[in-house]
N, C-alpha and C positions, 0 to 999 in steps of 0.2 A: 309814239316816238318823240324823243325830246326835241328834235329839229322841228317837228310839226307844232309842238306846244310853244316853242320859243319864237318861231318865225311867222306863223300864220295866226294873226290876231282873230280872224274869223272863227277859227276852231276853238280858241279859248273862250270867246264870248258865248258861243253856242253852249259849251259845256257849263259855263257859269250860270247861264240863264236856266238851264234844265235843273241844276242843283238847288237854285234859290227858290224854286216854287214851294218847297216844303218848309222854308224858314221865313217867317213873317218879319218884315223890317220893323225896327223899333226906334230908329234914329235916322237923321239925314245922312246922305252919303258922306263918307270920309274923303277928304282931299288926298291926292296922291302924296306919298311920302318918299321922295326920291333918295333919301339918305340910306334906306335899306337896299336900294337897287344900285348895282354897279354896271359898268359897261360889259358887253358880251365877252370881252377879253379878260375879265377879272371876276373874282368871286370871293366869298368869305371862306377862307380855307384854314385848316389846321396844319397843313404842310409847312415846314420851315426849311430854309436853306442857310448856308453860311452867309448869305447876303442879307438875311432878315433876322433881326434880333428881337424876340418877344419882349425883352425888357423895355423896348421902345414902344410897344403896342399895348401892353396889358396893365391893368391896375396893379399896384404894388402887392396887394394881398394875394394875387394869383400865385406869385412865385415866392413871396416872402411872408405869407401869413403864418401865424404861430402854429395853427393846426396842421398846415401842410409841412412845415419844417419838422415838427415833432413826429409826425407820421413817417417821414422819410428817414429820420434817424432811427426810429424803432425798427425799420426794415433793414438796418445795417448799412445805410448809405454813408460813406465817409463825409465828415462835416465840410470838407473843402469841395465836395462834389454835389452838395444838396441842390444848389441853384440849377446846375446842369441836369441833374436827375429830374427835378420838377418840371423843367422845360421840356424834357423828353417825354414825361408822362402825360402832359396835356395834349400830346399828339392824338391819343385815342383812349384817354381815361378822363373821367369827370373829376371835378374838384369839389371837395366837401364844402358845405355852407360854413359861415363864420360861427354859427351855433346851431344846435338841434341835430337831429338824426340825418346822416348823410347816406350816400349810396353804398351798396355792397362793394367790397374791394378785396384786395389780397391781404395776406398777413405775413408775419415774420417767418413762419415755417415754410411758406411757399410763395416767395415774392414773384410778382409778375414783371418780366423784363421784355418790353417790346424791342424791336430791332435797334432803335436809337439808344435806348437805355442800356441794352446789353452791350453794345459797342463801347459806350462811354465807361461802363463799369468793368469791361472785359469779362463779361459773363456770357453764357449761352442763352439765346432767347427762350422764353417759356410761354406756355399757354396759361390762361387764367384759372386759378383755384380760389374759390370764394372763402373768405375768413368768416366762419359762422360763430366765432367766439366774440367778435366785436359787437358794438351797439347795433349796427345795421343788421348783422346776422341774427341777433336776439330779437329783432323787430319782426321776424318772419313767423307766420303761422306754421304749426307743425308740418302740414302737408307740403308747404313751399320749402321749408328747411330740408325735408326728406328728399325733395326733388334736387336740391342743390348738392346734398350729400352724394346722391347717385351720380350727378354730373361730375363732381370733384373726383370720385373714384375712377370715372372714365378717363379724365384728363391725366390723373396720376399713372394710369395704365397706358398713357400715350394714345388715347382714343378720343375722337370727337372733340378736339380742342378748339377748332376754328369757330369764330363767331358766325351768326346768321348772315350778317352783312357781307362777310368774306365769302360765304357760300351763295351769294347773289339773291337771297330772299328779301322780300319786303320786311322792314325792320319794326314797323309800328312806332308808337310814341311811348316813352321818350327815347328809345334806343335809336331813333332817327338821328340823334345828335352824336352818336358814337363815331360815325363814319367821318374820317378826316378830309375827304374830298371836298372840293369847293361847293359851297351852298349858294344858290342863286335865288333871288327874289324877283317876281314879276308883280307889279302893283297896279290895280285898277281901282276906281272909286268904290267898288263893292266887294272886291276880293283880293287876297294876297295868295300867290302861288309860290311854293317853295320847291326847288328842284335840286337834288343831291345824288350824284352818281346814278342817274337814271330813275331815281325814285321821286315821285311827285306827290305833294300834299296841297290841299285846297283849304284856305281859311276864309270864311265868309264874314264880312265886316258888318258890325252893328245890327245883328239879328239874334233872335233867340234860338236855342237848340230846338229841334223838332221833338215831339212828345215821346216817340219810341224809335230812336234811330236804329237801323239795322246794323249789327256789328260788322265791322270791316277792318281791313289791314291798318288804316290810319284813322279810323273812327270819323266822327263828325266834329270839325273844328270851327268855332266861331271866335271872332276877335274884335278888339277895339283898341284905339290909341289912348293911352293915359299920358298926356304930354308927349314926350319924345320916345315913349316905350310902347311897343306893340305887345299887347296882352292877348294870349291865345288860350282858349278853354276847350279841351278835347274830351269827349266821352264816346261811347259806342264802339269801343275797340274789341276786336275778336280775341280769342285765346290762342291764336296760332303764332303769336310772337312772344318774345321775352322782353323784359324791361331794360336789360343791360347785356353786356358782353359776357357775363358770367352765367347767362341763361337762367336768370331768376324769372319764374313764371308769374302769371297774374290771372285774375278773373275778369269777367265782362263788367265788373263794377269799377274798373280802373278809370280814374279821373286825373287828368294832367293839366296843369296850368303853367304856361311858358311865358317868359318875358324877354323880349329882344330889344336891345338898346345899342345904338352906335356910340362909341366913345373915342377918346384920345384923338380928337380932331379928324374923325372919320377913318382912323387907321384900324380900328378893332371893333368887333361885335361881341358884346357881353350878353350871353344867353344864360338864363337861370330857369329852373323849373321845379315844381312841387308835385309829388306823386301821392295820390290817395287811393287806396284799394282796401276797404275793410274786409274783403275776402282773403287777402294775402298778407297784409301788414297790420300790425297792432296800431301803429301811428303813422301819419304822413311823414315823408322824408323829402329831402331836396338836394339839389346839386347845381353846379355851374359848369358852363362849357365855353371856353374862349375860342374865338376865330379871328383871323387877321385878314385885312384887305390885301390881296395879292393877285398878281397875274396868274392865270391858270397855266401852270407850267407842265401839266400832265397830259396835254394834247398837242398834236403836231401843229395845228392851226392856231393854237392859243385861244380858241373859242370853246364854248360849251358844246360838247359833242354827244352823240348817242352812246350810251354805255354798252360795253361788250363783255360784261363780267363773266358770263358762263363759258365763253370761249377759252379753251385750254385750262379749265379749272377742275380737272378730274381729281379724284382721290388716288393719286398716283402710287402712294405707299400703303394703300389699304388700311388707313387709320380710322375708318368708320365715320368719316365726315358725312354731314347731310348731303344728299345728292343735290346738285344745282337744279333750279326749276326747269322743267321741260314741258313744252306744249304738247298736248295729246292730239291736237288737230292743227292744220295749217291756219295761219292768220289771214291768208288771202288765196 
């Protein structure tokens, strides 16, 4: 439970110690980095309100970079609404890198409109349809491209369009960053814990990867600080997740490197990552994900609370969504 992880330090220490036995230390303990940690009543969130303006929080290239503007215009966004469109898209879409191959995204034939963008453009919300004609789509191995073609067909038939995080499943890495809910950090000298919408990741500091990590939902993450940037290296991911909200598959060769840096006088968290999987992609690709320092307005108490995603999350209109995770036996 999130309450237990957050409030009972003894539980955290016990879990950390058990995991560290297989990871030999290679450097001295890293001092705590409180810049990543926020009070319990705040988190790094992608939710914005009328009282928060991402222009005040984000580097200029997030909303005004040439690649972002060009892509928005190619999707038919009116020139006077490009800024508002891009602001709405960063809610639950990644931003392509300044150069190089970026993430799978939508295309002009089937634009993706999340609720905020749809309202702004006066369109109906849509589910994601991957553009396989763009550079990112051409970077897929044939088997992965075929998997996305099949998924696209389902979405266009109004079937199975929700993301895995919307269906309450563990998301893996890098899809962990898609969820716009508040991201919390807990820092100890030997470990960083990330908590997002009830999903928990552990990053062990200044250690090597174990020789043969057993594949798991979030793999094995080791990290170190490079100046003010937390660099996280993750391997050992199982094949039960997708790398994005378009349901792009991957193999157990998936290798993800993330970089977390607090910017703009502590107002924003700049997250970038590079994905390499020679079994799925011809070349590595990368993306960025903005988050803002904000009060957690999604809970009654204003504090991080236990996630209740499965409650009331049925497939009410029989659209073929993934069933939410269900325990086969009681927890207690």
